[in-house]
N, C-alpha and C positions, 0 to 999 in steps of 0.2 A: 349207388344209391344210397338213398338213408336207409338206417336199419329200425324195424320196431321195438317198442320196450313196451310193457306193462308194468303191474307193481311189485310182479314177480324178478324182473330182468328184462334184460335182450330174446326177442323173439328173432328164429331166424330166417327172416322173410323180409325181404327189398324192393322196393318201390320208389317210382320218380314224378315228378308233376311237372309239369307244362302247361304255359301258357296256350291258351286257343281262342279265335275271334270272337268279342261279343262279353269279355269277362269270362268265360268259363276256362274250364281246368279240362287236362287229361294226363289221370293216371295211372302210370303201366307199373303192372302187379307184376314181379319178377316170378317166372315157372319153377318147377320141383325140378331138379336135376339129383338121383341116387339116392341111396340110403346118409343115414350120418355114419362115417368114419370112415365113406370108402370114397376114393379120390375123385376129386372136381362134384362133391357133394356143394347144392344150390339150395337155400330158399327148403330148409328141412320140416320148416314148422309150417309150411306152408298155407296149411287148411286152418291154424290156429289164429296165422296171423291175415287172411283173408276175412276172417269172421270179425277180428278185432279191428281191419279198416271199416268192414259192414257200420259195424257198432259206431266207430266214431264217424261217419260220414251222418249218422243218422244222428247221433246228438247234436252234430252243426249244423243240423236242419237242410243238409244240402237236397239239390235234387240231381238225379241220377238220367239220362239222355239215353245214353244206349252202355252197353257193357258188349265188347267184341273180343272173342279169340283171336291173338295176336302175335303169332310166333314171329321171333327175332329173324329165322331162317328162311321164312316168305314171305313177300311183298303185301300178299290178300288177307284180309279180314273175316270173321264168319260172326256177325252179328247171335247173341245168346237170348234169344228171346227164350223166358220164363211163362210157364202159364200160366195161366189166371193172374198177373204180374203183369199189363197191359204201360208201355213206355208214356209217360216218363216217371220216374219213382220219387214216388217224397219219401224221402228215408226218416223224415222225425216221425213220419206216419210206421217204421219198421217196427215187425210184431218179433223175431226173433231174427239176429244176423247169423244163426247159426244153422235155420232151416233154410236160409235163403241162399249160403255158400254150398248147402248139398245139392239145391235146385241150380243153382251156377253150375256144379261138377255134373246133373245128366245133360244138363243144356250143351257143355262141350263135348258129350260123349255121344249125343246127338248129331253135331255137326261134326264129328269125326269122318275117314276116309269111310272106314264101316262103321258107320251110325249105330250108338248105342255099347260102343265094345271102344275100347284105347285109353287114352290118357283124359283126364278127369283135371291135372295142375298143372296146364296149359300158364301162356302168356296169357295179362288180360288186359286191354284199353279201358278206363269207364273216362266216361264224357259226361264231365257234369260241372255244374255251377254250387257253389258256396255263398251263402251270405257273409257279409263284413270281411273279405280276405282278398287283398290287393294284388298280392304278389305268389306265383309257385314256392317261393324258397318259404314263407310265411305256412304256408298251408303244410309246406312238408313236415318244416318243424312243430306244429300241432297236430298231425296224422300220424307221428313216429314216437312221441314221445309221451308217457304214460304219466307226466307230470302236471297235465295242462288242461285237467280237466275234464276228462272226458272217457265215459265207463268202458269196459270191456266186457265183453259178453257174459249171462247172466249176472253180471251187478245190480241193484237193487239202483232203481228210478231214483236220480239225486245225490249218487255219490259223488262228489267231487273232490279227488285228490290233491290240488290245488288249492293253496289255500287263498292265490290271490282270486280265484275263480268263483270260489265257494261264497266270498266276501261280496263279490260284487252280485251274483246270483242272490243270495240272500239279502242283498239291498233293496232290490229289484223288488223280491216277494213282500220285500217288509213295507214298501210305499206302496203298492197297489191293495195290501191288507188295512196298510192305516185310512188311505183313500177310503175305501169302500165302508170302513165303521165309521169315520168321519159324515160323507154322505146319508148315513141314516141318525144320524143325530147320537151319536155318542162323541162322548170328552175320550180319547187316546192317551194316553203317555207309555211311550217307546220305550222310556230311559229303564223299564224294569227289566228289560232284558239282557241289562249286562250285571243284574246282582240276584234275577229271581228262572226258574224253571218254568219259565212261559215270555211271551214274546211282549206282550198288549196286554195292558188293563186300561178297560172303557167303564167309564160310566156313563149313566141316564138314568137321571134321577136320582131315585135310590137303588136302581140294579145295579151291582157289579158283575164284568165277565169278564173271565181271562180266557185269553186268544195263542193260540201253538200257531205258530206261524212257518212254514217250509215253503222253498222256492227247488223247482229243480228243472234241466234241464230236456227231464224226460216227457213222457206219459201223465207219472204221477199215478202210477194206483199203487204204489210204494214209499212210505216214508220213512225216512232211519229217526230214530226217537231212543233219547238217552233211559236210561232208568229213572231219572230225578224225571223228565218228561212222564214218563208212563206214570210216575208214582204222584204226579201233580193231577194227571188227568182222574186219574182213579178215585183223589178222595177232596176234589172241588168239586162244589155243587153244581156247579157254572162257568162251562170249559166251552168252546170254541176250538176248531181247528182248521186254520185256512193253508190250502197246498196252491202254489203258484207253478202251475205246469210247462212246459215248453217253452221256456224264456232263452232268447237269442243271446249269446256271448258271442261280441266285436272283439279278437283277438286283435286289434290295433294299438297302438300308445293313445292315450289312457285303454287299459283294458275297459270294458263297459260291456254290462246287461241290458236286455230292454223285452219290451212284449210279455207273452204269455198269459196262459187264460188262467182264472180266480176261482175256485169252486167251495166253497166253504159248507162246510158243516158243524151247524148249530142247531141244537147241541149237541157236542161230541161226546156218543157213547162209547168209549172205549171197549168196554166190555164186548161189540158189538162186532171189534175189529182182530182179525186174525195175528196176533204179536209171535213171531221169529226172534229167539235166542241169538245174537250174531257175535258176540261175546263173550267168558268166562272168565272173572278173575281167580288164579289159582296161588295159593300161599304152600310156597312151596317147602319141603320136611326141611329139619335142618339139618345140617352134614358135623358127621362123628369123625 
């Protein structure tokens, strides 16, 4: 079974992907067994692994049609119905992978021989469709590796660890923003993105507008800004923010991004936004 990874390294949780009829996939997520360091310990980071898998299915705009408890030592499966979440699940609308994992744990307990008790870390079978993927091996690679541009639970929308994915997502967002402003009579210069701390310079008559463009495979409720982008938005008198959310990445060859929903904040009053510092520069003391 492929082992999952995130930006911090391997996750001790394994899964496999198989092809199903109609272009769908079956994801078999392995069960937890015994504590770390004990004989026959297996999938000891089951909870973290399942949360990560659910978050990545959301980033890939997967549709989940069923999740079954599927013990390897018994042939029967039991459907895990979650209150308030009718089938199918549109994973791009997933609000919280952590909560969904907890709800699936409760659903496992509910179908145990003694309802409400027992194991909440069973082997699972997830039936799903994932756009842009033709083979189980390709999907398994993208779901397992944390360097393919897929977020982990708790990361800001738009976080793209892979430079290749980040590039195609940003290009998709730029194309949408350029088209938006050109259709409204603006002359748009996108070359400024190479040298300036904003992405588009737009002219219409005597009016000059600077536009910051952000693209994300997520919901777009949060975006990442550099300190230079913040400084420019605070100092330049006429700025706008264009966010393209829900972009779909096709992980074939070549890598492609398409779709998404454009939201334009014009004017963009950055003082009305909640800014959260995510990095600090530290000057270390001199050695003696």
